[in-house]
C-alpha positions in Angstrom: 0.0 0.0 0.0 1.3 3.4 -0.9 0.2 6.5 1.0 0.9 10.1 0.0 2.0 12.0 3.1 2.7 15.4 1.5 1.7 17.1 -1.6 -1.1 16.4 -4.0 0.2 14.4 -6.9 -1.7 14.1 -10.1 -2.8 10.6 -11.2 -0.1 10.6 -13.9 2.6 11.5 -11.3 1.4 8.8 -9.0 1.4 6.2 -11.8 4.9 7.2 -12.8 6.2 6.9 -9.2 4.6 3.5 -8.8 6.1 2.3 -12.1 9.5 3.3 -10.9 9.0 1.4 -7.6 7.7 -1.7 -9.4 10.7 -1.7 -11.8 13.1 -1.4 -8.9 11.5 -4.3 -7.1 11.7 -6.5 -10.2 15.3 -5.5 -10.8 16.3 -6.5 -7.3 14.7 -9.9 -7.5 12.5 -9.4 -4.5 9.6 -11.2 -6.2 11.6 -14.4 -6.5 9.5 -16.2 -3.9 9.4 -16.7 -0.2 12.5 -15.9 1.8 14.9 -18.7 2.7 14.8 -19.9 6.3 17.7 -18.7 8.5 20.8 -20.9 8.6 21.2 -23.4 11.5 24.1 -21.5 13.0 21.9 -18.6 13.9 19.3 -20.7 15.8 19.0 -19.6 19.4 18.5 -23.2 20.6 21.9 -24.2 19.3 23.7 -21.9 21.7 22.5 -23.4 25.0 22.2 -27.0 23.7 25.2 -28.3 25.6 25.2 -26.7 29.0 24.1 -23.6 30.9 26.7 -21.2 32.3 27.8 -21.5 35.9 26.4 -18.8 38.2 28.9 -16.1 39.0 29.7 -12.4 38.6 30.3 -12.7 34.9 27.7 -15.3 34.0 25.7 -12.8 32.0 28.7 -12.6 29.5 28.8 -16.3 29.1 25.1 -16.8 28.3 25.7 -16.3 24.5 29.2 -17.7 24.0 29.4 -21.0 25.9 32.8 -22.6 26.3 
């Protein structure tokens, strides 16, 4: 949906602007289909799969990078 916030474009100006936007979308390949699922390395469940960090003063820093 396109919404004009300022100004009062004529129908011709609005059609020209929409044509440019549609051409840019087609050129970028955004209409190729559904996006690919994220890679497994970025899954949050993978990080804490092995063990939880030991409690302590810097345990907050080890919550993301186990090891």
